[in-house]
C-alpha positions, 0 to 999 in steps of 0.5 A: 869901834861900834854903832852908835844907837842913833845909827842902829835905830836908823838901820832898824827904821830901814829894815822895817821899811824895806820888810813892809815892801816885801811879801816873802823873807827867806833867812840863809846862813851865808857863813863862809861866803865872800863879799864877791859871793854875797855881791854875786848872790845880790845881782842874781836876785836884783832882776826878779826885784828881790834884795839881800840883806846882811845885818845882825840878828839883834837888829832883825829882831828889833825890827820884827818885834811886834810885827805879827807878819814878820815876827815868826822869822825870830826862830830863825835868827841865829849864827850868820844870817842873811835875808832875801826879801822878796816883793812879789816874784817868789819863783823867780828869787827862789830860783835865783837863790838855788842856783847861787846855792848850787853855785857855791855850795856854801849856803843853807836856806833855814826857812822862810816867813810869809803872811805870819807864817814860818815856812820850812825849806820845802815850803818855800821850795813849794812857791816856785810851782806858783804862777808869776803875777804876769801869768795870773794876769794873762790868764785873767785876761784870756778869761775876760777875753773868752766871756764876749765869745761865749756871749756872742755864741750864745746870742747867735744861738737864740735866733737859731733855736727859736727859728727851729722852735717856730718851725716846728709849731705848724708841723705840731699844730698839724699833728695835733689837729689829725689826732683829734680827728682820728679821736673823733672818727673813732669816737663817731664809729 
């Protein structure tokens, strides 16, 4: 017996909510996977905050309809589709899926969607090269910590250069006076 219209509307609302929390969606063909294998995939994705949703293509099509961020997903909606929804750790989620794919050899990545753009499998794989959120935060913190050090070095350099400049004034003044005196002597002779 099929689902009622109210149940389908509730499922679509749930999909929309989960899509709103995601930044990347990966569409895979999961044909041939057992329930245990789907459970294994979900458990591999859970530590990186990603989710694997198995739903009918028509329900996902309704969920993304009119949403410019996710609408490109419609080109991947065919046959048996599962959706990996990734909130932030792209590299971790893609690596977890790739490890699962190697272990089972049953799934095929059709592509992904991010920021309103359809992505090929190669483009999705390229996202693993990006630094994680934590790595970016560490780099920014390192740069922010370097700023006071550079300011302190600069501040310490100013008095040193000022002292060297002040020390040069008498010597420069003496050379200038000698040059004027030598010029006056030549003019007198």
